[in-house]
N, CA, C and O of each residue as an XYZ file, in Angstrom:
380
protein
N      -9.060      3.841      0.600
C      -7.875      3.668     -0.055
C      -7.013      4.945     -0.152
O      -5.784      4.934     -0.097
N      -7.757      6.016     -0.298
C      -7.068      7.303     -0.303
C      -6.382      7.531      1.055
O      -5.246      8.004      1.053
N      -7.005      7.222      2.237
C      -6.440      7.397      3.539
C      -5.076      6.520      3.618
O      -4.073      6.989      4.157
N      -5.094      5.282      3.077
C      -3.958      4.562      3.088
C      -2.776      5.134      2.329
O      -1.642      5.147      2.808
N      -3.061      5.578      1.200
C      -2.096      6.226      0.204
C      -1.561      7.560      1.018
O      -0.352      7.790      1.054
N      -2.355      8.284      1.561
C      -1.980      9.545      2.264
C      -1.043      9.177      3.467
O      -0.042      9.840      3.737
N      -1.448      8.052      4.178
C      -0.591      7.654      5.273
C       0.788      7.182      4.855
O       1.785      7.429      5.533
N       0.819      6.495      3.722
C       2.121      6.102      3.171
C       2.955      7.299      2.902
O       4.125      7.361      3.280
N       2.320      8.317      2.206
C       3.098      9.393      1.784
C       3.492     10.349      2.906
O       4.424     11.141      2.764
N       2.780     10.264      4.008
C       3.050     11.073      5.161
C       4.060     10.388      6.146
O       4.590     10.995      7.076
N       4.277      9.060      5.853
C       5.119      8.320      6.745
C       4.511      8.099      8.055
O       5.205      8.025      9.068
N       3.157      7.984      8.070
C       2.301      7.921      9.265
C       1.836      6.376      9.480
O       0.819      5.939      8.941
N       2.576      5.682     10.219
C       2.309      4.310     10.559
C       0.888      4.137     11.228
O       0.105      3.266     10.850
N       0.637      4.939     12.147
C      -0.687      4.912     12.950
C      -1.818      5.073     11.911
O      -2.769      4.291     11.915
N      -1.726      6.039     11.059
C      -2.825      6.376     10.079
C      -2.931      5.181      9.160
O      -4.036      4.763      8.818
N      -1.799      4.622      8.752
C      -1.724      3.445      7.784
C      -2.525      2.332      8.346
O      -3.387      1.821      7.631
N      -2.321      1.884      9.608
C      -2.965      0.817     10.249
C      -4.351      1.175     10.628
O      -5.199      0.284     10.687
N      -4.655      2.420     10.893
C      -6.036      2.845     11.016
C      -6.944      2.654      9.775
O      -8.137      2.368      9.870
N      -6.305      2.828      8.639
C      -7.016      2.521      7.407
C      -7.318      1.077      7.113
O      -8.129      0.765      6.241
N      -6.656      0.183      7.853
C      -6.838     -1.282      7.519
C      -7.687     -1.918      8.656
O      -7.690     -1.514      9.818
N      -8.353     -2.890      8.207
C      -9.171     -3.704      9.169
C      -8.121     -4.465     10.046
O      -6.939     -4.552      9.714
N      -8.620     -4.994     11.153
C      -7.791     -5.639     12.219
C      -7.144     -6.855     11.613
O      -6.040     -7.213     12.023
N      -7.790     -7.534     10.625
C      -7.219     -8.800     10.155
C      -6.758     -8.650      8.665
O      -6.812     -9.599      7.883
N      -6.299     -7.400      8.311
C      -5.820     -7.126      6.932
C      -4.697     -7.936      6.585
O      -3.892     -8.330      7.429
N      -4.612     -8.216      5.275
C      -3.448     -9.035      4.705
C      -2.833     -8.301      3.554
O      -3.442     -7.383      3.003
N      -1.616     -8.693      3.172
C      -0.991     -8.114      2.074
C      -0.280     -9.207      1.300
O       0.235    -10.179      1.853
N      -0.277     -8.987     -0.079
C       0.452     -9.932     -0.943
C       1.387     -9.004     -1.661
O       0.981     -7.915     -2.067
N       2.608     -9.393     -1.827
C       3.608     -8.578     -2.607
C       4.131     -9.521     -3.668
O       4.675    -10.587     -3.383
N       3.939     -9.072     -4.948
C       4.387     -9.956     -6.104
C       3.964    -11.328     -5.981
O       4.722    -12.239     -6.313
N       2.642    -11.573     -5.463
C       2.099    -12.890     -5.529
C       2.325    -13.715     -4.252
O       1.790    -14.818     -4.139
N       3.109    -13.199     -3.285
C       3.401    -13.857     -2.034
C       2.852    -13.186     -0.884
O       3.169    -12.019     -0.653
N       1.995    -13.869     -0.086
C       1.505    -13.254      1.133
C       2.615    -12.959      2.092
O       3.549    -13.749      2.230
N       2.532    -11.873      2.737
C       3.649    -11.405      3.643
C       2.915    -11.083      5.034
O       1.709    -10.856      5.131
N       3.810    -11.097      6.069
C       3.423    -10.562      7.335
C       3.379     -9.093      7.252
O       4.375     -8.389      7.084
N       2.050     -8.624      7.391
C       1.746     -7.130      7.128
C       2.558     -6.239      7.917
O       3.151     -5.332      7.332
N       2.666     -6.370      9.167
C       3.393     -5.433     10.032
C       4.946     -5.311      9.612
O       5.500     -4.227      9.432
N       5.540     -6.497      9.488
C       6.951     -6.577      9.121
C       7.080     -5.964      7.732
O       7.985     -5.159      7.511
N       6.237     -6.305      6.819
C       6.320     -5.802      5.315
C       6.161     -4.293      5.395
O       6.986     -3.609      4.790
N       5.163     -3.690      6.093
C       4.957     -2.294      6.099
C       6.242     -1.646      6.684
O       6.768     -0.696      6.103
N       6.692     -2.106      7.713
C       7.842     -1.457      8.330
C       9.099     -1.461      7.403
O       9.819     -0.467      7.303
N       9.320     -2.585      6.756
C      10.478     -2.719      5.832
C      10.284     -2.017      4.481
O      11.198     -1.340      4.010
N       9.197     -2.154      3.896
C       8.899     -1.682      2.574
C       8.415     -0.205      2.523
O       8.601      0.489      1.524
N       7.839      0.209      3.547
C       7.252      1.632      3.571
C       8.053      2.518      4.484
O       8.750      3.446      4.074
N       7.903      2.155      5.834
C       8.168      3.169      6.899
C       9.581      3.339      7.193
O       9.987      4.487      7.374
N      10.454      2.283      7.272
C      11.830      2.399      7.606
C      12.641      2.812      6.364
O      13.773      3.288      6.447
N      11.964      2.592      5.166
C      12.736      2.999      3.948
C      12.083      4.140      3.217
O      12.270      4.262      2.007
N      11.324      4.988      3.891
C      10.795      6.261      3.429
C       9.974      6.044      2.079
O      10.208      6.735      1.087
N       9.053      5.104      2.092
C       8.196      4.803      0.926
C       7.339      5.988      0.557
O       6.897      6.731      1.434
N       7.099      6.175     -0.710
C       6.202      7.253     -1.250
C       5.583      6.724     -2.483
O       6.264      6.094     -3.292
N       4.211      6.970     -2.681
C       3.543      6.708     -3.874
C       3.135      7.890     -4.637
O       2.559      8.806     -4.051
N       3.379      7.953     -5.876
C       2.953      9.009     -6.874
C       1.949      8.403     -7.712
O       2.305      7.829     -8.742
N       0.656      8.469     -7.365
C      -0.433      7.803     -8.029
C      -0.627      8.331     -9.380
O      -0.880      9.528     -9.519
N      -0.522      7.455    -10.510
C      -0.680      7.851    -11.824
C      -2.113      7.556    -12.400
O      -2.581      8.285    -13.275
N      -2.779      6.518    -11.917
C      -3.959      6.081    -12.446
C      -4.868      5.426    -11.293
O      -4.358      4.760    -10.392
N      -6.143      5.643    -11.377
C      -7.110      5.147    -10.412
C      -8.209      4.504    -11.192
O      -8.803      5.158    -12.048
N      -8.518      3.236    -10.940
C      -9.671      2.596    -11.621
C     -10.946      3.269    -11.362
O     -11.087      4.031    -10.406
N     -11.896      2.994    -12.217
C     -13.272      3.598    -11.999
C     -13.858      3.494    -10.618
O     -14.515      4.423    -10.149
N     -13.638      2.414     -9.980
C     -14.149      2.238     -8.531
C     -13.202      2.533     -7.512
O     -13.518      2.422     -6.327
N     -11.924      2.947     -7.911
C     -10.940      3.304     -6.985
C     -10.189      2.182     -6.221
O      -9.396      2.409     -5.306
N     -10.514      0.941     -6.684
C      -9.968     -0.230     -5.965
C      -8.573     -0.573     -6.485
O      -7.858     -1.299     -5.794
N      -8.124     -0.087     -7.692
C      -6.919     -0.384     -8.216
C      -6.168      1.006     -8.497
O      -6.740      1.939     -9.061
N      -4.960      1.059     -8.097
C      -4.143      2.240     -8.407
C      -2.775      1.836     -8.912
O      -2.135      0.912     -8.409
N      -2.374      2.538     -9.884
C      -1.038      2.399    -10.485
C      -0.286      3.581    -10.043
O      -0.837      4.682    -10.035
N       1.023      3.418     -9.650
C       1.762      4.459     -9.139
C       3.210      4.229     -9.448
O       3.642      3.128     -9.789
N       3.955      5.319     -9.314
C       5.439      5.227     -9.274
C       5.729      5.151     -7.710
O       5.430      6.101     -6.986
N       6.310      4.016     -7.217
C       6.576      3.942     -5.804
C       8.056      4.019     -5.626
O       8.843      3.423     -6.362
N       8.408      4.778     -4.617
C       9.955      4.993     -4.415
C      10.192      4.707     -2.928
O       9.436      5.140     -2.059
N      11.192      4.014     -2.691
C      11.805      3.908     -1.259
C      13.395      3.906     -1.437
O      14.012      3.853     -2.501
N      13.893      3.976     -0.180
C      15.373      4.081     -0.230
C      16.049      2.735     -0.437
O      17.250      2.656     -0.694
N      15.212      1.627     -0.313
C      15.780      0.343     -0.596
C      15.819      0.006     -2.014
O      16.877     -0.404     -2.492
N      14.662      0.150     -2.817
C      14.522     -0.285     -4.168
C      14.618      0.847     -5.082
O      14.731      0.550     -6.271
N      14.599      2.077     -4.775
C      14.509      3.148     -5.740
C      13.130      3.337     -6.132
O      12.213      3.174     -5.328
N      12.935      3.696     -7.417
C      11.575      3.926     -8.000
C      11.221      2.849     -8.977
O      12.045      2.399     -9.773
N       9.882      2.413     -8.897
C       9.383      1.423     -9.770
C       7.835      1.676     -9.884
O       7.125      2.176     -9.011
N       7.463      1.254    -11.079
C       5.919      1.330    -11.325
C       5.242      0.103    -10.777
O       5.592     -1.035    -11.088
N       4.250      0.381     -9.942
C       3.577     -0.728     -9.287
C       2.111     -0.562     -9.417
O       1.644      0.521     -9.772
N       1.348     -1.602     -9.142
C      -0.106     -1.617     -9.032
C      -0.449     -2.073     -7.638
O       0.201     -2.947     -7.063
N      -1.457     -1.476     -7.124
C      -2.003     -1.855     -5.839
C      -3.532     -2.138     -6.031
O      -4.244     -1.255     -6.509
N      -4.027     -3.296     -5.684
C      -5.381     -3.712     -5.809
C      -5.877     -3.891     -4.392
O      -5.290     -4.650     -3.621
N      -6.991     -3.180     -4.025
C      -7.534     -3.101     -2.676
C      -8.883     -4.002     -2.547
O      -9.699     -4.052     -3.467
N      -9.030     -4.647     -1.431
C     -10.164     -5.171     -1.079
C     -10.724     -4.467      0.202
O     -10.038     -4.378      1.220
N     -11.983     -3.976      0.114
C     -12.531     -3.163      1.187
C     -13.628     -3.899      1.942
O     -14.454     -4.551      1.303
N     -13.680     -3.830      3.229
C     -14.695     -4.501      4.013
C     -15.098     -3.426      5.106
O     -14.265     -2.961      5.885
N     -16.302     -3.102      5.108
C     -16.912     -2.217      6.126
C     -16.023     -0.897      6.344
O     -15.706     -0.442      7.443
N     -15.673     -0.356      5.058
C     -15.019      0.898      5.016
C     -13.529      0.912      5.252
O     -12.912      1.977      5.214
N     -12.972     -0.163      5.478
C     -11.485     -0.285      5.725
C     -10.842     -1.285      4.725
O     -11.532     -2.166      4.213
N      -9.639     -1.160      4.472
C      -8.982     -2.033      3.591
C      -8.696     -3.367      4.354
O      -8.076     -3.375      5.417
N      -9.153     -4.430      3.788
C      -8.972     -5.752      4.443
C      -7.859     -6.512      3.738
O      -7.318     -7.436      4.344
N      -7.476     -6.196      2.506
C      -6.418     -6.830      1.750
C      -6.010     -5.872      0.746
O      -6.824     -5.122      0.206
N      -4.616     -5.873      0.445
C      -4.181     -5.217     -0.641
C      -3.008     -6.119     -1.254
O      -2.183     -6.753     -0.595
N      -3.097     -6.050     -2.597
C      -2.088     -6.886     -3.325
C      -1.200     -5.818     -4.171
O      -1.730     -4.925     -4.833
N       0.104     -5.987     -4.086
C       0.987     -5.082     -4.867
C       1.958     -5.854     -5.627
O       2.259     -7.005     -5.311
N       2.450     -5.241     -6.623
C       3.450     -5.922     -7.546
C       3.771     -4.896     -8.657
O       3.196     -3.814     -8.770
N       4.731     -5.347     -9.448
C       5.114     -4.508    -10.683
C       3.966     -4.327    -11.542
O       3.133     -5.214    -11.726
N       3.919     -3.117    -12.096
C       2.780     -2.849    -13.083
C       3.374     -3.010    -14.525
O       2.655     -2.844    -15.510
């Protein structure tokens, strides 16, 4: 999960997808999205950045201020599912 956050903050699309399993999925505010299209729109073409404020005891949930050029800044929660060392699903939404 740390590699995924680092990739977001570096604007590194390749590192972002390297941190994900090949069949990874994403849910944004309770709706499953096309991962590649979502990442391009919400993170990479809009200069997304996460300022992590809180990490759960097992590191699978992170609360952050997320900023991009489309939506501005907002407080969000990311919940990660990990399989074989890579993120296989993450769910994000308002915190």
